C-alpha positions as CSV (number, residue, x, y, z in Angstrom):
1,X,0.0,0.0,0.0
2,X,1.4,3.4,-1.1
3,X,0.0,6.7,0.0
4,X,1.2,10.1,-1.2
5,X,0.8,12.6,1.6
6,X,-0.1,16.1,0.3
7,X,2.1,18.7,2.0
8,X,-0.8,20.0,4.2
9,X,-1.3,16.4,5.6
10,X,2.3,15.9,6.2
11,X,2.5,19.3,8.0
12,X,-0.3,18.3,10.3
13,X,1.3,15.0,11.0
14,X,4.8,16.3,11.8
15,X,3.6,19.4,13.7
16,X,1.3,17.0,15.6
17,X,-1.7,19.3,15.2
18,X,-4.3,18.2,17.8
19,X,-7.3,17.2,15.6
20,X,-5.9,16.5,12.1
21,X,-2.6,15.2,13.2
22,X,-4.2,12.7,15.5
23,X,-6.5,11.5,12.7
24,X,-3.6,11.1,10.3
25,X,-1.5,9.3,12.8
26,X,-4.5,6.9,13.5
27,X,-4.9,6.2,9.8
28,X,-1.2,5.4,9.5
29,X,-1.4,3.1,12.5
30,X,-4.4,1.2,10.9
31,X,-2.3,0.5,7.8
32,X,0.7,-0.5,9.9
33,X,4.0,-1.6,8.4
34,X,2.5,-2.3,5.0
35,X,2.1,1.4,4.4
36,X,4.7,3.3,2.3
37,X,4.5,7.1,2.6
38,X,5.5,8.8,-0.7
39,X,6.8,12.4,-1.2
40,X,8.6,14.7,-3.6
41,X,11.1,17.5,-3.4
42,X,8.1,19.8,-3.7
43,X,6.6,18.3,-0.5
44,X,9.9,18.9,1.2
45,X,10.0,22.5,0.0
46,X,6.5,23.3,1.1
47,X,7.0,21.6,4.5
48,X,10.3,23.3,5.4
49,X,9.5,26.8,4.3
50,X,7.8,28.1,7.4
51,X,10.3,26.6,9.9
52,X,13.1,28.1,7.9
53,X,11.3,31.5,7.7
54,X,10.7,31.4,11.5
55,X,14.1,30.0,12.3
56,X,12.4,27.2,14.1
57,X,15.2,24.7,14.2
58,X,13.3,22.1,16.3
59,X,10.5,21.9,13.8
60,X,12.9,21.9,10.9
61,X,14.8,19.0,12.4
62,X,11.5,17.1,12.8
63,X,10.7,17.6,9.1
64,X,14.2,16.6,8.1
65,X,14.0,13.5,10.2
66,X,10.8,12.5,8.4
67,X,12.4,13.1,4.9
68,X,15.4,10.9,5.8
69,X,13.5,7.9,7.3
70,X,14.2,4.7,5.4
71,X,10.6,3.7,4.8
72,X,9.5,7.0,3.1
73,X,9.5,6.7,-0.7
74,X,10.9,9.7,-2.7
75,X,9.5,10.4,-6.2
76,X,11.6,12.5,-8.5
77,X,9.7,15.1,-10.4
78,X,10.8,14.0,-13.9
79,X,9.5,15.5,-17.2
80,X,6.7,13.0,-17.5
81,X,5.3,14.2,-14.1
82,X,5.3,17.8,-15.4
83,X,3.6,16.7,-18.6
84,X,0.9,14.9,-16.7
85,X,0.5,17.7,-14.2
86,X,0.0,20.1,-17.0
87,X,-2.9,17.9,-18.3
88,X,-4.4,17.7,-14.8
89,X,-4.1,21.4,-14.3
90,X,-5.7,22.3,-17.6
91,X,-8.5,19.7,-17.3
92,X,-9.4,20.3,-13.6
93,X,-8.2,23.9,-13.1
94,X,-5.8,22.9,-10.4
95,X,-3.0,25.1,-9.0
96,X,0.4,24.0,-10.2
97,X,1.7,22.6,-6.9
98,X,-1.5,20.6,-6.5
99,X,-1.3,19.2,-10.0
100,X,2.4,18.2,-9.5
101,X,1.6,16.4,-6.2
102,X,-1.3,14.5,-7.8
103,X,0.6,13.7,-10.9
104,X,3.5,12.3,-8.9
105,X,1.2,10.2,-6.8
106,X,-0.5,8.7,-9.9
107,X,2.7,8.2,-11.9
108,X,4.4,6.7,-8.8
109,X,1.7,4.0,-8.5
110,X,0.2,5.2,-5.2
111,X,-3.0,3.6,-4.1
112,X,-4.1,6.7,-2.1
113,X,-3.7,10.4,-2.1
114,X,-4.1,12.0,1.4
115,X,-5.1,15.6,1.4
116,X,-7.4,18.1,3.1
117,X,-8.3,19.7,-0.3
118,X,-11.6,18.4,-1.5
119,X,-11.1,20.0,-4.9
120,X,-8.5,17.3,-5.7
121,X,-10.9,14.5,-5.4
122,X,-12.5,14.9,-8.8
123,X,-9.1,15.0,-10.5
124,X,-7.8,12.0,-8.6
125,X,-10.9,9.8,-8.7
126,X,-10.2,8.0,-12.0
127,X,-6.6,7.1,-10.9
128,X,-6.5,6.5,-7.2
129,X,-8.4,6.8,-3.9
130,X,-8.5,10.2,-2.2
131,X,-8.5,10.3,1.5
132,X,-9.7,13.6,2.9
133,X,-8.6,14.8,6.4
């Protein structure tokens, strides 16, 4: 089982936000060791921006620890991802980062796309299951 965690979901998880962070953690626990969490350099960029801006070294270290864990799967944003993202963006009127995340998840063979953005459900539905938090 592979799940691509949209940046917003990963931020709630790593920052341990009370409501959504707990829900995400519980969902991961239900899947157990068979779950692979997938991400891209775009995910890393979006997650690390605020801690860097605020010079929050503790939070930055928590994100960096997540991105270096052995069981997290990194997807490179190759040209085919950009091409597919362009199609998704045009067809579903997505923002560029959203289209890139979704294209990476689909092209990477993910089973699920975890997000809190309900607008992505229609674009994802023909390709993978969307889990909304």
